[in-house]
C-alpha positions as CSV (number, residue, x, y, z in Angstrom):
1,X,-37.4,67.5,-13.3
2,X,-40.6,66.3,-11.6
3,X,-42.4,63.7,-13.6
4,X,-45.7,61.9,-12.8
5,X,-46.4,58.4,-14.0
6,X,-50.0,57.1,-13.9
7,X,-50.4,53.3,-14.3
8,X,-53.1,51.0,-13.0
9,X,-50.9,48.3,-11.5
10,X,-47.6,48.5,-9.7
11,X,-45.7,46.1,-7.5
12,X,-46.7,44.1,-5.6
13,X,-49.7,44.0,-8.0
14,X,-48.4,42.9,-11.4
15,X,-50.1,41.1,-14.3
16,X,-47.9,41.4,-17.3
17,X,-45.0,43.2,-19.1
18,X,-46.4,46.7,-18.8
19,X,-45.9,46.6,-15.1
20,X,-42.3,45.5,-15.5
21,X,-41.7,48.4,-18.0
22,X,-43.2,51.0,-15.6
23,X,-41.1,49.7,-12.7
24,X,-38.0,50.0,-14.9
25,X,-38.9,53.6,-16.0
26,X,-39.5,54.7,-12.4
27,X,-36.2,53.2,-11.2
28,X,-34.2,54.7,-14.0
29,X,-35.8,58.2,-13.7
30,X,-35.0,58.3,-10.0
31,X,-31.5,57.0,-10.6
32,X,-30.9,59.8,-13.1
33,X,-31.9,62.4,-10.4
34,X,-35.5,63.1,-11.4
35,X,-38.4,63.4,-8.8
36,X,-41.1,60.9,-9.6
37,X,-44.7,60.9,-8.6
38,X,-46.5,57.6,-9.2
39,X,-50.3,57.2,-9.2
40,X,-51.6,53.7,-9.1
41,X,-54.3,51.4,-7.6
42,X,-54.2,50.0,-4.1
43,X,-56.5,48.2,-1.7
44,X,-56.7,51.3,0.4
45,X,-55.8,55.0,-0.3
46,X,-52.2,55.6,0.7
47,X,-49.3,58.1,0.1
48,X,-45.7,57.3,0.8
49,X,-42.4,58.9,0.1
50,X,-39.2,57.0,-0.5
51,X,-36.2,59.0,-1.7
52,X,-37.1,60.7,-5.0
53,X,-40.3,58.6,-5.4
54,X,-43.7,59.6,-4.1
55,X,-46.3,56.9,-4.5
56,X,-50.1,57.6,-4.3
57,X,-52.3,54.5,-4.1
58,X,-55.9,55.3,-4.9
59,X,-59.0,53.2,-4.6
60,X,-61.5,54.1,-7.4
61,X,-65.1,53.4,-6.6
62,X,-66.6,50.6,-8.8
63,X,-68.5,47.3,-8.3
64,X,-65.2,45.7,-7.6
65,X,-61.5,46.6,-7.7
66,X,-59.5,46.2,-10.9
67,X,-57.1,44.1,-8.9
68,X,-59.7,41.4,-8.8
69,X,-61.1,41.6,-12.3
70,X,-59.7,38.2,-13.3
71,X,-61.7,36.6,-10.5
72,X,-65.0,38.1,-11.5
73,X,-67.6,36.6,-13.9
74,X,-68.0,38.1,-17.4
75,X,-71.6,39.3,-16.7
76,X,-70.4,41.4,-13.7
77,X,-67.6,42.9,-15.8
78,X,-70.2,44.3,-18.2
79,X,-71.3,46.6,-15.4
80,X,-67.7,47.3,-14.3
81,X,-66.4,48.6,-17.7
82,X,-68.8,51.6,-18.2
83,X,-68.2,52.8,-14.6
84,X,-64.4,52.4,-15.2
85,X,-64.5,54.4,-18.4
86,X,-66.3,57.3,-16.7
87,X,-64.8,56.9,-13.2
88,X,-65.5,60.3,-11.7
89,X,-63.9,59.5,-8.3
90,X,-60.6,58.7,-10.1
91,X,-60.9,61.9,-12.0
92,X,-61.2,64.1,-9.0
93,X,-58.6,62.2,-6.9
94,X,-56.0,62.2,-9.6
95,X,-56.7,65.9,-10.5
96,X,-56.2,66.8,-6.9
97,X,-52.9,65.0,-6.7
98,X,-51.7,66.6,-9.9
99,X,-52.7,70.1,-8.8
100,X,-50.8,69.5,-5.5
101,X,-47.6,68.0,-7.0
102,X,-47.4,70.2,-10.2
103,X,-45.3,67.8,-12.3
104,X,-43.6,69.2,-15.4
105,X,-45.0,66.3,-17.4
106,X,-47.5,63.4,-16.9
107,X,-46.7,60.1,-18.4
108,X,-49.7,57.8,-18.5
109,X,-49.5,54.1,-19.3
110,X,-52.4,51.6,-18.8
111,X,-55.4,53.5,-17.4
112,X,-57.9,50.7,-17.3
113,X,-58.9,50.4,-13.6
114,X,-58.3,54.1,-13.0
115,X,-60.4,55.4,-15.8
116,X,-60.3,57.3,-19.1
117,X,-61.3,60.7,-17.7
118,X,-57.6,61.1,-16.5
119,X,-56.5,62.7,-19.8
120,X,-59.2,65.3,-19.3
121,X,-57.9,66.1,-15.8
122,X,-54.4,66.6,-17.3
123,X,-55.8,68.9,-20.0
124,X,-57.8,70.9,-17.5
125,X,-54.7,71.5,-15.5
126,X,-52.8,72.5,-18.7
127,X,-50.1,69.9,-18.0
128,X,-48.0,68.2,-20.6
129,X,-49.2,64.7,-21.4
130,X,-47.2,61.8,-22.8
131,X,-49.0,58.4,-23.2
132,X,-47.5,55.0,-23.8
133,X,-49.6,52.3,-25.3
134,X,-49.0,48.7,-24.3
135,X,-51.9,46.8,-25.8
136,X,-55.2,47.3,-27.5
137,X,-57.2,48.2,-24.4
138,X,-58.2,51.6,-25.8
139,X,-60.0,49.8,-28.6
140,X,-61.2,46.5,-27.0
141,X,-62.6,46.3,-23.5
142,X,-60.8,43.0,-23.0
143,X,-57.5,44.4,-24.2
144,X,-57.1,41.3,-26.4
145,X,-57.5,40.5,-30.1
146,X,-57.4,36.8,-30.7
147,X,-56.0,35.3,-33.8
148,X,-58.9,34.5,-36.2
149,X,-61.2,36.8,-34.3
150,X,-59.9,40.2,-35.5
151,X,-63.3,41.9,-36.1
152,X,-65.2,43.4,-33.1
153,X,-67.5,40.7,-31.8
154,X,-70.1,43.0,-30.3
155,X,-71.5,46.4,-31.2
156,X,-70.4,47.4,-27.7
157,X,-66.7,47.1,-28.8
158,X,-67.3,49.8,-31.5
159,X,-69.2,52.1,-29.0
160,X,-66.4,51.6,-26.4
161,X,-63.7,52.5,-28.9
162,X,-65.5,55.6,-30.1
163,X,-66.0,56.8,-26.6
164,X,-62.5,56.2,-25.4
165,X,-61.0,57.8,-28.5
166,X,-63.0,61.0,-27.8
167,X,-62.1,61.0,-24.1
168,X,-58.4,60.4,-24.7
169,X,-58.0,63.1,-27.2
170,X,-54.5,63.9,-28.5
171,X,-51.7,63.8,-25.9
172,X,-48.7,65.9,-26.8
173,X,-46.7,62.6,-27.5
174,X,-47.7,59.0,-27.9
175,X,-45.1,56.3,-27.5
176,X,-45.4,52.7,-28.7
177,X,-42.9,49.9,-28.3
178,X,-43.9,48.5,-31.7
179,X,-44.7,50.0,-35.1
180,X,-47.6,47.6,-35.4
181,X,-49.5,48.9,-32.4
182,X,-48.9,52.5,-33.3
183,X,-50.3,51.9,-36.8
184,X,-53.2,49.9,-35.3
185,X,-54.3,53.0,-33.3
186,X,-53.5,55.5,-36.1
187,X,-55.7,53.6,-38.6
188,X,-58.6,53.6,-36.1
189,X,-58.5,57.4,-35.7
190,X,-56.5,57.7,-32.4
191,X,-53.9,60.3,-31.7
192,X,-54.1,62.0,-35.2
193,X,-52.7,65.3,-33.8
194,X,-50.2,63.8,-31.4
195,X,-46.5,63.4,-32.0
196,X,-46.1,59.6,-32.5
197,X,-42.9,57.8,-31.6
198,X,-41.8,54.1,-31.8
199,X,-39.6,53.2,-28.8
200,X,-38.8,49.6,-28.0
201,X,-39.3,48.8,-24.3
202,X,-36.4,49.5,-21.9
203,X,-34.3,46.4,-20.8
204,X,-32.4,45.8,-17.6
205,X,-29.4,43.7,-18.3
206,X,-28.6,41.3,-15.4
207,X,-25.5,39.3,-14.8
208,X,-25.9,35.9,-13.3
209,X,-24.1,32.6,-13.5
210,X,-25.4,30.2,-16.1
211,X,-27.8,27.6,-15.0
212,X,-29.2,27.2,-11.4
213,X,-32.8,26.9,-12.3
214,X,-32.8,24.1,-14.8
215,X,-31.6,20.5,-14.3
216,X,-31.3,18.6,-17.6
217,X,-28.6,16.5,-19.3
218,X,-26.2,18.2,-21.7
219,X,-27.7,16.2,-24.7
220,X,-31.2,17.7,-24.2
221,X,-32.4,20.9,-25.8
222,X,-34.0,23.0,-23.0
223,X,-37.2,24.8,-24.1
224,X,-38.6,27.6,-21.9
225,X,-42.1,29.1,-21.7
226,X,-42.4,32.3,-19.5
227,X,-45.7,34.1,-19.1
228,X,-49.3,34.0,-18.0
229,X,-50.8,30.5,-17.9
230,X,-53.7,31.5,-20.0
231,X,-55.2,29.8,-23.1
232,X,-54.8,33.0,-25.3
233,X,-51.0,33.0,-24.5
234,X,-50.7,29.7,-26.3
235,X,-49.3,27.6,-23.5
236,X,-51.9,24.7,-24.0
237,X,-51.2,25.0,-27.8
238,X,-47.5,24.6,-27.1
239,X,-47.8,21.6,-24.8
240,X,-50.0,19.9,-27.4
241,X,-47.4,20.6,-30.2
242,X,-44.5,19.3,-28.0
243,X,-46.3,16.0,-27.3
244,X,-46.4,15.4,-31.1
245,X,-42.6,16.0,-31.7
246,X,-40.9,13.0,-33.1
247,X,-37.6,14.0,-31.4
248,X,-37.3,13.2,-27.7
249,X,-34.1,15.3,-26.9
250,X,-36.0,18.1,-25.3
251,X,-37.4,19.3,-22.0
252,X,-39.9,22.1,-21.6
253,X,-39.9,24.3,-18.5
254,X,-43.2,26.3,-18.0
255,X,-42.8,29.4,-15.7
256,X,-45.8,31.5,-14.7
257,X,-49.2,31.4,-13.2
258,X,-52.8,32.0,-14.3
259,X,-56.3,30.7,-14.6
260,X,-55.4,27.8,-17.0
261,X,-53.0,26.1,-14.5
262,X,-55.3,23.2,-13.9
263,X,-55.8,22.6,-17.6
264,X,-52.0,22.7,-18.1
265,X,-51.5,20.1,-15.3
266,X,-54.2,17.8,-16.8
267,X,-52.6,18.1,-20.3
268,X,-49.1,17.4,-19.0
269,X,-50.2,14.6,-16.7
270,X,-47.2,12.4,-15.7
271,X,-45.1,13.3,-18.7
272,X,-41.6,14.0,-17.3
273,X,-40.6,16.0,-20.3
274,X,-42.4,18.9,-18.8
275,X,-41.6,20.8,-15.6
276,X,-44.2,23.3,-14.2
277,X,-42.2,25.8,-12.2
278,X,-45.1,28.1,-11.3
279,X,-44.4,31.8,-10.5
280,X,-40.8,32.7,-9.7
281,X,-39.1,35.9,-8.6
282,X,-36.9,37.9,-11.0
283,X,-33.6,36.4,-9.8
284,X,-34.9,32.9,-10.3
285,X,-36.3,33.8,-13.7
286,X,-33.0,35.2,-14.9
287,X,-31.4,31.8,-14.0
288,X,-34.1,30.0,-16.0
289,X,-33.2,32.1,-19.0
290,X,-29.5,31.5,-18.6
291,X,-30.1,27.8,-18.5
292,X,-32.4,27.6,-21.5
293,X,-31.5,26.9,-25.1
294,X,-34.7,28.3,-26.7
295,X,-37.6,30.4,-25.4
296,X,-40.9,29.7,-27.0
297,X,-43.6,32.5,-27.2
298,X,-46.7,30.7,-28.8
299,X,-49.2,33.6,-28.4
300,X,-52.7,33.1,-29.9
301,X,-53.5,36.8,-29.3
302,X,-52.0,39.9,-31.0
303,X,-48.9,41.0,-29.1
304,X,-47.4,44.4,-29.0
305,X,-43.8,43.8,-27.8
306,X,-43.7,40.9,-25.3
307,X,-41.2,41.6,-22.4
308,X,-40.3,37.9,-22.3
309,X,-38.7,38.3,-25.8
310,X,-36.6,41.2,-24.6
311,X,-35.5,39.3,-21.5
312,X,-34.7,36.1,-23.4
313,X,-32.6,37.9,-26.0
314,X,-30.8,39.9,-23.3
315,X,-29.8,36.5,-21.8
316,X,-28.5,35.3,-25.2
317,X,-31.4,32.8,-25.6
318,X,-32.9,32.7,-29.1
319,X,-36.7,33.0,-29.4
320,X,-39.2,30.9,-31.3
321,X,-42.4,33.0,-31.5
322,X,-45.8,33.3,-33.2
323,X,-45.6,35.8,-36.0
324,X,-48.4,38.0,-34.8
325,X,-48.7,41.7,-33.9
326,X,-45.3,43.4,-33.4
327,X,-43.3,40.2,-32.7
328,X,-41.5,40.1,-36.0
329,X,-40.1,43.6,-35.3
330,X,-38.0,42.0,-32.6
331,X,-37.6,38.3,-33.6
332,X,-35.7,38.0,-36.9
333,X,-35.7,34.7,-38.7
334,X,-32.2,33.0,-38.7
335,X,-30.7,35.9,-36.8
336,X,-31.9,35.9,-33.2
337,X,-34.7,33.3,-33.4
338,X,-37.5,32.1,-35.7
339,X,-41.2,32.9,-36.2
340,X,-44.0,30.5,-37.1
341,X,-47.6,31.1,-38.3
342,X,-49.8,31.9,-35.3
343,X,-52.0,29.0,-34.3
344,X,-50.4,26.7,-36.9
345,X,-49.4,23.6,-34.9
346,X,-47.8,21.9,-37.9
347,X,-45.6,25.0,-38.5
348,X,-44.5,25.2,-34.9
349,X,-43.6,21.5,-34.9
350,X,-41.5,21.9,-38.0
351,X,-39.6,24.8,-36.5
352,X,-39.0,23.0,-33.2
353,X,-37.9,19.8,-35.0
354,X,-35.5,21.7,-37.1
355,X,-33.6,23.1,-34.1
356,X,-33.8,19.8,-32.2
357,X,-32.2,18.0,-35.1
358,X,-29.7,20.8,-35.8
359,X,-28.6,22.0,-32.4
360,X,-25.6,23.8,-34.0
361,X,-28.1,26.3,-35.5
362,X,-29.2,27.3,-32.0
363,X,-25.6,28.2,-31.2
364,X,-25.3,30.2,-34.4
365,X,-28.3,32.3,-33.3
366,X,-27.1,32.9,-29.8
367,X,-24.2,35.2,-30.9
368,X,-26.8,37.7,-32.3
369,X,-29.3,37.7,-29.4
370,X,-27.7,40.2,-27.0
371,X,-26.4,42.3,-29.9
372,X,-30.0,42.7,-31.2
373,X,-31.2,44.4,-28.0
374,X,-28.2,46.0,-26.4
375,X,-29.1,49.5,-27.5
376,X,-32.4,49.3,-25.6
377,X,-31.0,49.8,-22.1
378,X,-33.1,51.6,-19.5
379,X,-30.5,54.4,-19.5
380,X,-30.8,54.9,-23.3
381,X,-34.6,54.7,-23.1
382,X,-34.9,57.6,-20.6
383,X,-32.3,59.7,-22.5
384,X,-34.2,59.3,-25.7
385,X,-37.6,59.7,-24.0
386,X,-36.7,63.0,-22.4
387,X,-34.8,64.1,-25.6
388,X,-38.0,63.7,-27.7
389,X,-39.5,66.8,-26.0
390,X,-37.0,69.1,-27.5
391,X,-37.2,67.7,-31.1
């Protein structure tokens, strides 16, 4: 079966969990004997074939590349977004590729940076279209909804949502990793004629020796933060809360990179209870998980299904997370972790103190972590995904 995936970012350009998910899907599809055509963004137009994978890198015309959006000022992004929504160059380029490759189905993921005319190109060519949602980018230009700021801030948000909803139409099937995100779009009038399916993200289970990335004493509880170093991800909030803990038998490792790195360094100062690891590769990251006692996901924005939670649970590490968005669909209190009220520092401190003072409770949760996600293997994901077409 020839399958085309369209996603804005692909290695070496990655920004979040969606890129990890797409990479896993591409690898598993080719492993199962399918021919895969991948359309993504690059610095220059490029086509390369490697085994069963054909990759097309396109360069949509705009005031700047989506690859650099985090480095551009807000006022310039205001010009970028309308051009991105109606990106005609992407439309013709992708349409030409699809007409040449003739895939049996087109699976779109995040299209910001490529443009929202792509669903129209798929319809014009009468190809089957399955879309996977990863965040709220079809509803909010920023792709973010901050806790306490749920209502659209500007009229432009409402106009943007209405336009995108009309352009996107109703793909044959829409997949969401969380029930929360699917309901979010449904209540806003998206995909009302599409088949809607909730499918947790695929997980790659890796075997690695325990430890190797963390150096702490056996009496310490090792806390781990993995993700973008951005204010909306709650990393500054987490550091502030940790500094107020009455217990001192902990050490927090912070893994990741982002625009708030300088603020994190200033807040940590010379406090040796914190280690800033920066960006690490997947092999190193797996070792960090294996050496941790608890992973903390303190998001201040609505999350769909954070990949860090999947990876932590797959490594048998319980998760302490903000109860926001679809998080509570994965993290179950007193089973494989614990949730706390988003943005509530007192609540977070109470949860952390509980586990610091009752370390045996961490061990009790660990036996359930892997069990809670083992059915979400990449192999099972693809089998179910392709099986949905015949139901």
